[in-house]
Backbone as CSV, one residue per row, in Angstrom:
resi,resn,N_x,N_y,N_z,CA_x,CA_y,CA_z,C_x,C_y,C_z
1,UNK,-3.134,-9.274,6.823,-2.186,-8.419,6.368,-2.280,-7.204,6.522
2,UNK,-1.083,-6.591,7.154,-1.322,-5.016,7.544,-1.371,-4.250,6.391
3,UNK,-2.338,-3.175,6.370,-2.540,-2.498,5.272,-1.575,-1.060,5.646
4,UNK,-0.854,-0.624,4.612,0.158,0.565,4.802,-0.555,1.683,4.518
5,UNK,-0.201,2.747,5.216,-0.934,4.008,4.731,-0.519,4.454,3.475
6,UNK,-1.296,5.362,2.941,-1.100,6.055,1.571,0.514,6.591,1.515
7,UNK,0.677,7.364,2.478,2.123,7.787,2.609,3.361,6.945,2.384
8,UNK,3.053,6.032,3.323,3.978,4.850,3.254,4.254,4.343,2.113
9,UNK,3.275,4.009,1.224,3.101,3.232,-0.068,3.864,4.412,-1.191
10,UNK,3.419,5.607,-0.955,4.106,6.713,-1.613,5.609,7.158,-1.611
11,UNK,5.971,6.680,-0.327,7.487,6.623,-0.071,8.135,5.568,-0.685
12,UNK,7.612,4.340,-0.847,7.903,3.308,-1.333,8.247,3.538,-2.810
13,UNK,7.239,4.202,-3.332,7.272,4.224,-4.892,8.465,5.272,-5.315
14,UNK,8.368,6.334,-4.385,9.582,7.582,-4.611,10.850,6.851,-4.635
15,UNK,11.106,5.618,-3.735,12.255,5.137,-3.453,12.736,4.332,-4.484
16,UNK,11.739,3.316,-5.045,11.929,2.510,-5.817,12.196,3.333,-7.379
17,UNK,11.520,4.575,-7.572,11.950,5.274,-8.719,13.299,6.081,-8.929
18,UNK,13.601,6.389,-7.505,14.902,6.891,-7.405,16.197,5.913,-7.544
19,UNK,15.849,4.585,-7.647,16.830,3.706,-8.225,17.342,3.831,-9.798
20,UNK,16.507,4.622,-10.494,16.596,4.681,-12.005,16.892,6.411,-12.214
21,UNK,18.245,6.556,-13.015,18.608,7.713,-13.508,17.981,8.048,-14.666
22,UNK,17.533,7.024,-15.660,17.117,7.434,-16.854,15.656,7.098,-16.952
23,UNK,14.823,7.946,-17.714,13.362,7.783,-17.934,13.067,6.669,-18.522
24,UNK,13.859,6.243,-19.575,13.620,5.068,-20.300,13.391,3.836,-19.230
25,UNK,14.388,3.857,-18.456,14.375,2.714,-17.423,12.950,2.901,-16.419
26,UNK,12.581,4.199,-16.179,11.649,4.168,-15.536,10.311,3.823,-16.107
27,UNK,10.219,3.850,-17.480,8.945,3.780,-18.387,9.042,2.258,-18.489
28,UNK,10.146,1.483,-18.448,10.189,0.163,-18.502,9.635,-0.461,-17.102
29,UNK,10.117,0.185,-15.965,9.635,-0.222,-14.759,8.077,-0.217,-14.612
30,UNK,7.507,0.859,-15.231,6.096,1.003,-15.373,5.440,0.057,-16.100
31,UNK,6.020,-0.253,-17.105,5.649,-1.551,-18.066,5.628,-2.767,-17.276
32,UNK,6.901,-3.010,-16.565,6.762,-4.134,-15.867,5.498,-4.223,-14.509
33,UNK,5.344,-2.914,-13.961,4.018,-2.840,-13.046,2.986,-3.121,-13.674
34,UNK,2.682,-2.887,-14.943,1.190,-3.077,-15.641,0.906,-4.550,-15.653
35,UNK,2.109,-5.294,-15.647,1.995,-6.776,-15.794,1.350,-7.385,-14.528
36,UNK,1.603,-6.632,-13.559,0.705,-7.488,-12.239,-0.195,-6.663,-11.673
37,UNK,-0.927,-5.969,-12.458,-2.183,-5.115,-12.207,-3.088,-6.211,-11.599
38,UNK,-4.039,-5.496,-10.408,-5.071,-6.582,-10.063,-6.088,-6.512,-11.138
39,UNK,-6.113,-7.569,-11.803,-7.168,-7.817,-13.042,-8.595,-7.400,-12.761
40,UNK,-9.324,-6.733,-13.651,-10.619,-6.555,-13.629,-11.123,-7.860,-14.318
41,UNK,-12.335,-8.039,-13.369,-13.412,-9.034,-14.054,-13.911,-8.471,-15.499
42,UNK,-13.901,-9.519,-16.437,-14.405,-8.864,-17.798,-15.807,-8.453,-17.844
43,UNK,-16.602,-8.684,-16.657,-17.995,-8.186,-16.782,-17.881,-6.745,-16.282
44,UNK,-16.648,-6.145,-15.861,-16.712,-4.506,-15.484,-15.967,-3.899,-16.710
45,UNK,-15.541,-4.626,-17.782,-14.904,-4.085,-18.899,-16.007,-3.535,-19.723
46,UNK,-16.793,-2.317,-19.447,-17.914,-1.941,-20.041,-17.776,-0.404,-20.126
47,UNK,-18.383,-0.064,-20.955,-18.479,1.465,-21.291,-18.377,2.362,-20.120
48,UNK,-19.355,1.917,-19.189,-19.591,2.857,-17.813,-18.225,2.679,-17.053
49,UNK,-17.462,1.816,-17.205,-15.995,1.721,-16.319,-15.073,2.509,-17.100
50,UNK,-15.134,3.182,-18.287,-14.267,3.525,-19.256,-13.777,4.973,-18.415
51,UNK,-12.486,5.259,-18.346,-11.993,6.413,-17.747,-12.077,7.608,-18.942
52,UNK,-12.843,8.639,-18.830,-12.877,9.695,-19.627,-11.810,10.470,-19.678
53,UNK,-11.095,10.723,-20.929,-9.848,11.519,-20.824,-8.739,10.753,-20.978
54,UNK,-8.614,9.729,-21.127,-7.615,8.919,-21.455,-7.432,8.718,-23.074
55,UNK,-6.354,8.754,-23.309,-5.937,8.392,-25.000,-6.171,6.789,-25.263
56,UNK,-5.798,6.120,-24.231,-6.206,4.463,-24.478,-7.253,4.242,-23.549
57,UNK,-7.687,2.959,-23.876,-8.902,2.571,-23.416,-8.386,2.147,-21.855
58,UNK,-8.954,2.553,-20.661,-8.662,2.267,-19.431,-10.190,1.964,-18.698
59,UNK,-10.232,0.719,-18.118,-11.260,0.581,-17.364,-11.036,0.535,-15.955
60,UNK,-12.016,0.948,-15.004,-11.661,1.161,-13.305,-12.770,0.554,-12.903
61,UNK,-12.545,-0.267,-11.802,-13.852,-0.686,-10.934,-13.443,-0.747,-9.797
62,UNK,-14.432,-0.262,-8.888,-14.361,-0.321,-7.309,-15.296,-0.872,-6.779
63,UNK,-14.688,-1.463,-5.457,-15.847,-2.169,-4.412,-15.553,-1.544,-3.194
64,UNK,-16.490,-1.347,-2.175,-16.332,-1.286,-0.888,-16.555,-2.559,-0.022
65,UNK,-15.505,-2.719,0.761,-15.590,-4.082,1.491,-14.820,-3.682,2.749
66,UNK,-15.960,-3.794,3.849,-15.286,-3.559,5.463,-14.928,-2.279,5.562
67,UNK,-15.409,-1.255,4.967,-15.093,0.024,4.945,-13.590,0.419,4.092
68,UNK,-13.443,-0.502,3.046,-12.070,-0.074,2.600,-12.411,-0.419,0.910
69,UNK,-11.663,0.239,0.088,-11.819,0.396,-1.144,-11.027,-0.653,-1.988
70,UNK,-11.523,-1.520,-2.826,-10.665,-2.396,-3.645,-10.679,-2.047,-5.069
71,UNK,-9.632,-1.773,-5.669,-9.855,-1.253,-7.183,-9.307,-2.412,-7.816
72,UNK,-9.750,-2.490,-9.247,-8.990,-3.392,-10.215,-9.297,-2.402,-11.382
73,UNK,-8.349,-2.897,-12.512,-8.107,-1.976,-13.612,-7.767,-2.748,-14.753
74,UNK,-7.895,-2.249,-15.944,-7.157,-2.933,-17.189,-6.937,-1.758,-18.100
75,UNK,-6.121,-1.943,-19.184,-6.164,-0.981,-20.310,-5.602,-1.727,-21.332
76,UNK,-5.764,-1.145,-22.800,-5.128,-1.802,-23.821,-3.866,-1.296,-24.256
77,UNK,-3.031,-0.128,-23.439,-1.883,0.226,-23.361,-0.707,-0.459,-22.248
78,UNK,0.323,-0.574,-22.382,1.106,-1.295,-21.336,1.708,-0.316,-20.620
79,UNK,1.834,1.122,-21.029,2.266,2.045,-19.946,1.050,2.432,-19.132
80,UNK,0.047,2.780,-19.890,-1.193,3.118,-19.072,-1.547,1.975,-17.903
81,UNK,-1.708,0.806,-18.116,-1.799,-0.166,-17.382,-0.815,-0.237,-15.957
82,UNK,0.517,0.254,-16.148,1.565,0.473,-15.331,1.048,1.705,-14.439
83,UNK,0.818,2.770,-14.968,-0.054,3.892,-14.440,-1.006,3.591,-13.427
84,UNK,-1.720,2.766,-14.056,-3.196,2.279,-13.254,-2.768,1.599,-11.884
85,UNK,-1.503,0.786,-12.121,-1.199,-0.211,-11.216,-0.522,0.670,-10.036
86,UNK,0.204,1.616,-10.363,0.814,2.562,-9.339,-0.172,3.190,-8.757
87,UNK,-1.405,3.683,-9.076,-2.673,4.335,-8.485,-3.217,3.328,-7.654
88,UNK,-3.221,2.283,-8.204,-3.950,1.100,-7.262,-3.064,0.893,-6.151
89,UNK,-1.922,0.667,-6.433,-1.162,0.477,-5.319,-1.188,1.189,-4.183
90,UNK,-1.198,2.467,-4.326,-1.460,3.605,-3.374,-2.726,3.461,-2.732
91,UNK,-3.917,3.300,-3.467,-5.145,3.701,-3.104,-5.994,2.322,-2.583
92,UNK,-5.406,1.219,-3.106,-6.269,-0.184,-2.699,-6.030,-0.567,-1.206
93,UNK,-7.415,-0.797,-0.814,-7.323,-1.179,0.706,-7.401,0.012,1.592
94,UNK,-7.614,1.239,1.171,-7.590,2.615,1.802,-9.255,2.850,2.188
95,UNK,-9.506,3.258,3.193,-10.570,4.068,3.411,-11.001,5.255,2.330
96,UNK,-12.429,5.364,2.205,-12.595,6.588,1.299,-12.026,8.027,2.211
97,UNK,-12.065,8.103,3.223,-11.694,9.392,4.081,-10.215,9.447,3.633
98,UNK,-9.418,8.448,3.545,-7.960,8.277,3.481,-7.688,8.748,2.051
99,UNK,-8.295,8.297,1.138,-8.350,8.528,-0.389,-8.610,10.151,-0.341
100,UNK,-9.653,10.611,0.359,-10.325,12.137,-0.087,-9.206,12.898,0.599
101,UNK,-8.437,12.578,1.541,-7.591,13.660,2.092,-6.285,13.555,1.873
102,UNK,-6.004,12.550,0.767,-4.488,12.344,0.577,-4.005,13.122,-0.744
103,UNK,-2.763,13.644,-0.900,-2.649,14.685,-1.791,-1.718,14.242,-3.056
104,UNK,-1.235,12.697,-2.915,-0.661,12.035,-3.864,0.426,12.839,-4.531
105,UNK,1.363,13.178,-3.682,2.632,14.047,-3.963,3.611,13.126,-4.707
106,UNK,3.546,11.827,-4.841,4.617,10.915,-5.193,4.375,10.992,-6.869
107,UNK,3.211,11.651,-7.383,3.037,11.769,-8.975,3.988,12.674,-9.028
108,UNK,4.177,13.997,-8.629,5.282,14.978,-8.766,6.650,14.530,-8.588
109,UNK,6.616,13.959,-7.192,8.024,13.585,-6.864,8.896,12.582,-7.803
110,UNK,8.326,11.829,-8.341,8.867,11.013,-9.146,8.830,11.580,-10.585
111,UNK,8.263,12.647,-10.806,8.398,13.359,-12.148,7.654,12.705,-13.296
112,UNK,6.634,11.886,-12.740,5.716,11.178,-13.655,4.827,12.223,-14.506
113,UNK,4.259,13.205,-13.988,3.317,13.928,-15.188,4.197,14.698,-16.041
114,UNK,5.417,15.311,-15.562,6.380,15.893,-16.707,7.067,14.928,-17.782
115,UNK,7.197,13.797,-17.505,7.782,12.726,-18.343,6.451,12.125,-19.299
116,UNK,5.238,12.377,-18.993,4.586,11.583,-19.752,4.018,12.426,-20.962
117,UNK,3.484,11.885,-21.997,2.833,12.899,-22.893,1.550,13.540,-22.555
118,UNK,1.490,14.567,-22.848,0.267,15.614,-22.332,-0.885,14.567,-22.489
119,UNK,-1.213,13.757,-23.498,-2.519,12.880,-23.413,-2.305,11.756,-22.361
120,UNK,-1.247,11.280,-22.136,-0.935,10.262,-20.927,-1.345,11.103,-19.402
121,UNK,-0.624,12.142,-19.565,-0.744,12.990,-18.403,-2.075,13.341,-17.893
122,UNK,-2.941,13.757,-19.037,-4.308,13.937,-18.911,-4.945,12.652,-18.116
123,UNK,-4.514,11.642,-18.770,-5.190,10.212,-18.363,-4.915,10.007,-17.076
124,UNK,-3.748,10.042,-16.399,-3.163,10.012,-15.232,-4.084,10.630,-14.268
125,UNK,-4.429,12.053,-14.628,-5.211,12.874,-13.846,-6.633,12.350,-13.680
126,UNK,-6.875,11.805,-14.791,-8.412,11.465,-14.878,-8.750,10.009,-14.247
127,UNK,-7.753,9.447,-14.330,-7.678,8.005,-13.383,-7.648,8.632,-11.915
128,UNK,-6.795,9.469,-11.474,-6.695,10.038,-10.095,-8.150,10.500,-9.747
129,UNK,-8.742,11.308,-10.528,-10.055,12.103,-10.259,-10.974,10.950,-10.053
130,UNK,-11.029,9.881,-10.925,-12.080,8.954,-11.014,-12.005,7.889,-9.563
131,UNK,-10.892,7.588,-9.250,-10.698,7.050,-7.961,-11.049,7.865,-6.708
132,UNK,-11.047,9.010,-6.722,-11.387,10.002,-5.679,-12.760,10.021,-5.721
133,UNK,-13.552,10.088,-7.159,-14.943,10.153,-6.963,-15.599,8.885,-6.450
134,UNK,-14.816,7.599,-6.811,-15.354,6.502,-6.082,-15.281,6.669,-4.632
135,UNK,-14.169,7.258,-4.198,-14.156,7.075,-2.776,-15.171,8.116,-2.214
136,UNK,-15.553,9.095,-2.787,-16.563,10.233,-2.427,-17.942,9.412,-2.561
137,UNK,-18.212,8.719,-3.537,-19.538,7.996,-3.717,-19.960,6.917,-2.658
138,UNK,-18.727,6.216,-2.140,-18.590,5.295,-1.142,-18.852,5.927,0.155
139,UNK,-17.952,7.023,0.320,-18.356,7.937,1.594,-19.805,8.168,1.943
140,UNK,-20.231,9.048,0.753,-21.619,9.410,0.649,-22.482,8.299,1.255
141,UNK,-22.606,7.171,0.281,-23.514,5.957,0.401,-23.331,5.541,1.828
142,UNK,-22.028,5.425,2.341,-22.038,4.836,3.845,-22.618,5.635,4.730
143,UNK,-22.349,6.968,4.581,-22.892,7.925,5.727,-24.580,8.240,5.701
144,UNK,-24.926,7.876,4.351,-26.491,7.976,4.101,-27.043,6.639,4.926
145,UNK,-26.198,5.737,4.823,-26.945,4.314,5.554,-26.758,4.392,6.853
146,UNK,-26.218,5.272,7.576,-26.260,5.429,9.242,-27.743,5.907,9.621
């Protein structure tokens, strides 16, 4: 399976969100996306994997396989699940370097931050930060192993 670049996936998401004029429709789309999130194994639904700064409980787990990061997540809030799935869709199967150098402009281009409540917006930024921290940790670990 061919892995799309972060930029290609971001463009896809921007196009998908452009089909909706109304933010209620965009929220519903996010909720639908949450239903297809790569499910986290229950053994990773632990305190250590909770994202700090989220109003709802969000667990995020990452593994490195063949130089690419796989993310799984879960949340007790449907919109938050959708947001997590959006971020996973962009970053899953990417290399640590690609994640660390990406700017994730799609978040602003689809108006996500400005249409979320301040606490959800903080949660979005906390998820993004945690995913970048995973990328940095995997990159550091890989370089030390050389």
